[in-house]
MARKOLFI-569792 format. One record per residue (C-alpha): residue in one letter; x, y, z. Coordinates in steps of 0.02 Angstrom, whole numbers, plus 50000, padded with zeros to 5 digits. Example, Ala and Ser with C-alpha at 12.3 -4.5 7.8 and 13.67 -1.06 7.14 Angstrom:
BEGIN
R residuo     u     v     w
R       a 50615 49775 50390
R       s 50684 49947 50357
//
This chain:
BEGIN
R residuo     u     v     w
R       m 52191 55765 50981
R       n 52134 55605 50896
R       k 52312 55576 50834
R       i 52383 55593 51009
R       l 52252 55473 51077
R       f 52293 55350 50938
R       i 52478 55357 50979
R       l 52448 55330 51164
R       l 52332 55183 51131
R       t 52458 55109 51011
R       c 52595 55126 51141
R       l 52484 55048 51273
R       a 52447 54902 51158
R       l 52632 54882 51121
R       h 52678 54868 51303
R       g 52526 54770 51365
R       d 52645 54624 51390
R       d 52803 54717 51438
R       i 52960 54615 51411
R       y 53091 54748 51448
R       e 53193 54742 51609
R       g 53082 54862 51706
R       d 53058 55043 51755
R       l 53195 55141 51843
R       t 53179 55295 51950
R       p 53272 55446 51885
R       a 53401 55427 52025
R       e 53432 55244 51980
R       a 53449 55288 51796
R       h 53568 55431 51832
R       e 53676 55321 51943
R       m 53685 55181 51812
R       q 53732 55309 51680
R       k 53867 55388 51788
R       k 53942 55217 51829
R       g 53946 55172 51645
R       e 53824 55028 51671
R       a 53701 55096 51542
R       i 53673 55235 51418
R       i 53516 55341 51418
R       v 53433 55355 51249
R       d 53303 55491 51224
R       v 53177 55423 51098
R       r 53085 55588 51074
R       t 53088 55677 50908
R       t 53238 55782 50866
R       l 53136 55942 50883
R       e 53076 55892 51057
R       f 53255 55853 51109
R       i 53319 56020 51044
R       y 53179 56136 51097
R       t 53115 56062 51261
R       g 53283 56012 51329
R       h 53364 55851 51383
R       g 53448 55770 51531
R       e 53633 55763 51559
R       g 53715 55636 51443
R       f 53556 55587 51350
R       i 53585 55521 51174
R       n 53445 55569 51054
R       i 53394 55423 50944
R       p 53213 55452 50895
R       a 53108 55293 50890
R       f 52973 55382 50791
R       e 52973 55538 50683
R       w 52830 55638 50611
R       t 52812 55694 50433
R       y 52704 55845 50399
R       i 52640 55871 50223
R       p 52559 56041 50203
R       k 52386 56050 50129
R       s 52361 56160 49977
R       v 52424 56338 49973
R       e 52243 56391 49947
R       e 52191 56312 50113
R       r 52338 56391 50205
R       v 52302 56563 50130
R       k 52118 56545 50176
R       s 52169 56504 50355
R       a 52283 56656 50364
R       e 52146 56769 50295
R       f 52025 56702 50426
R       e 52149 56748 50562
R       l 52166 56924 50493
R       k 51978 56947 50483
R       t 51947 56884 50659
R       d 52102 56965 50736
R       k 52141 56800 50818
R       p 52276 56674 50774
R       k 52219 56494 50771
R       g 52278 56380 50910
R       h 52395 56236 50877
R       i 52252 56110 50863
R       e 52173 56208 50720
R       v 52341 56241 50638
R       q 52379 56054 50639
R       k 52230 56031 50522
R       l 52330 56121 50387
R       y 52449 55972 50378
R       d 52434 55787 50347
R       a 52537 55714 50488
R       k 52605 55538 50484
R       e 52705 55447 50617
R       v 52850 55348 50547
R       f 52955 55220 50641
R       n 53141 55253 50630
R       k 53201 55099 50536
R       n 53379 55130 50601
R       f 53324 55140 50783
R       v 53382 54967 50841
R       n 53547 54976 50747
R       d 53583 55153 50806
R       v 53550 55105 50988
R       m 53664 54953 50971
R       k 53799 55062 50895
R       a 53785 55190 51035
R       m 53797 55049 51164
R       k 53952 54982 51079
R       l 54032 55154 51071
R       r 54001 55178 51258
R       n 54051 54997 51296
R       t 53893 54950 51390
R       d 53766 54811 51376
R       a 53614 54905 51442
R       v 53508 55050 51385
R       i 53383 55160 51477
R       l 53248 55235 51366
R       v 53166 55402 51400
R       c 53031 55505 51314
R       r 52924 55650 51374
R       s 52818 55555 51500
R       g 52841 55369 51473
R       p 52732 55285 51340
R       r 52850 55302 51190
R       s 53001 55246 51290
R       k 52908 55094 51354
R       a 52862 55047 51176
R       a 53043 55073 51123
R       a 53107 54970 51270
R       n 52994 54826 51216
R       i 53056 54840 51037
R       l 53237 54829 51095
R       a 53199 54688 51219
R       k 53125 54587 51075
R       e 53294 54604 50991
R       g 53382 54536 51145
R       i 53443 54703 51210
R       k 53443 54737 51398
R       a 53324 54886 51402
R       y 53249 54986 51544
R       n 53122 55127 51546
R       l 53143 55289 51641
R       d 52989 55301 51751
R       n 52882 55455 51711
R       g 52999 55511 51572
R       f 53098 55671 51555
R       m 52966 55800 51602
R       f 52885 55713 51751
R       g 53029 55603 51807
R       w 53202 55673 51771
R       k 53160 55858 51784
R       e 53050 55839 51938
R       a 53191 55741 52021
R       k 53297 55896 51989
R       l 53432 55798 51900
R       p 53548 55893 51780
R       y 53464 55951 51620
R       d 53459 56092 51496
R       g 53301 56171 51427
R       y 53134 56234 51487
//
């Protein structure tokens, strides 16, 4: 929970002075994508993109990835034994404590986005994440590099899916 709060606060700090082009509604983003005026880049992790679904035509270029280094085998065995003794599996918050997680910025992010824009012959990009904070941070990063970047308002889960635009996943 503390890690999630840290990420959100970091993202808020990064976009305190937003310099990207602005937020788009899902309908506006979809229309720009269909007209070839912009590509939509999904900045979520690869696992999020694969397992929670994605919108039609989204290109997954993670802005940040997580590394998970397992704690000792002894600690993991002890955790498993505790579950067996209590007849209750630990929830994901407790299981996370068995790993040292570290967020890592994708050093190829800007170049990969520029390459995708060139391949699709467009000069604008719309960034999307789960609910908005990561894509806003990514939009600001790209804007600092001179790239015309927008953010999808409310992200994939609460924007695109709720607007009932084409997607695959849960």
